[in-house]
C-alpha positions as CSV (number, residue, x, y, z in Angstrom):
1,M,-8.7,-11.2,32.5
2,N,-5.8,-12.0,30.1
3,R,-3.4,-14.7,31.2
4,V,-0.3,-16.3,29.7
5,K,1.2,-19.7,30.7
6,I,4.5,-19.5,32.5
7,K,7.2,-21.2,30.4
8,D,8.8,-23.6,32.9
9,N,5.6,-24.5,34.8
10,M,2.5,-25.2,32.9
11,G,0.4,-25.3,36.1
12,L,1.1,-21.6,36.5
13,E,-0.3,-18.6,34.6
14,R,0.5,-14.8,34.9
15,D,-2.3,-12.3,34.9
16,L,-1.3,-9.6,32.5
17,S,-3.2,-6.8,34.2
18,S,-2.1,-7.4,37.8
19,H,1.1,-9.4,37.1
20,A,0.0,-12.0,39.7
21,V,1.0,-15.6,39.3
22,I,-2.0,-17.9,39.4
23,N,-1.9,-21.6,40.1
24,T,-4.3,-23.4,37.7
25,S,-3.4,-26.9,38.8
26,M,-6.5,-28.5,40.5
27,T,-4.4,-31.3,42.1
28,A,-2.0,-28.7,43.7
29,Y,-5.1,-26.8,45.0
30,E,-6.6,-29.9,46.5
31,S,-3.3,-30.9,48.0
32,R,-3.0,-27.5,49.6
33,L,-6.5,-27.8,51.1
34,K,-5.6,-31.2,52.6
35,Q,-2.4,-29.7,54.0
36,I,-4.3,-26.8,55.6
37,K,-6.8,-29.3,57.1
38,K,-4.0,-31.4,58.5
39,E,-2.3,-28.4,60.1
40,E,-5.6,-27.3,61.6
41,N,-6.2,-30.8,63.1
42,F,-2.7,-30.9,64.5
43,K,-3.2,-27.5,66.1
44,N,-6.5,-28.6,67.6
45,E,-5.0,-31.9,68.9
46,F,-2.0,-30.0,70.4
47,S,-4.2,-27.5,72.2
48,Q,-6.3,-30.4,73.6
49,M,-3.1,-32.1,74.8
50,K,-1.9,-28.9,76.5
51,A,-5.3,-28.6,78.3
52,D,-5.0,-32.2,79.4
53,V,-1.5,-31.7,80.7
54,A,-2.6,-28.6,82.6
55,E,-5.5,-30.6,84.1
56,I,-3.2,-33.4,85.1
57,K,-0.8,-30.9,86.7
58,E,-3.7,-29.4,88.7
59,L,-4.9,-32.8,89.9
60,L,-1.4,-33.7,91.0
61,K,-1.1,-30.4,92.9
62,N,-4.4,-31.1,94.6
63,L,-3.3,-34.6,95.5
64,G,0.0,-33.3,97.0
65,G,-1.7,-30.7,99.1
66,K,-3.9,-33.1,101.0
């Protein structure tokens, strides 16, 4: 796999066979993994909050009906 460094960004390389741009910066990779994990945690927390609100609404409906 032949690669050449991209002139303006030394953390990027271009694969000469596929013309793909490849990020070779380990810190950028680790940062992206942390970002993905944060987004996943946020989605999980949001889903849990939606379920909690739905449960509260159901409890309030049951209280009002008695």
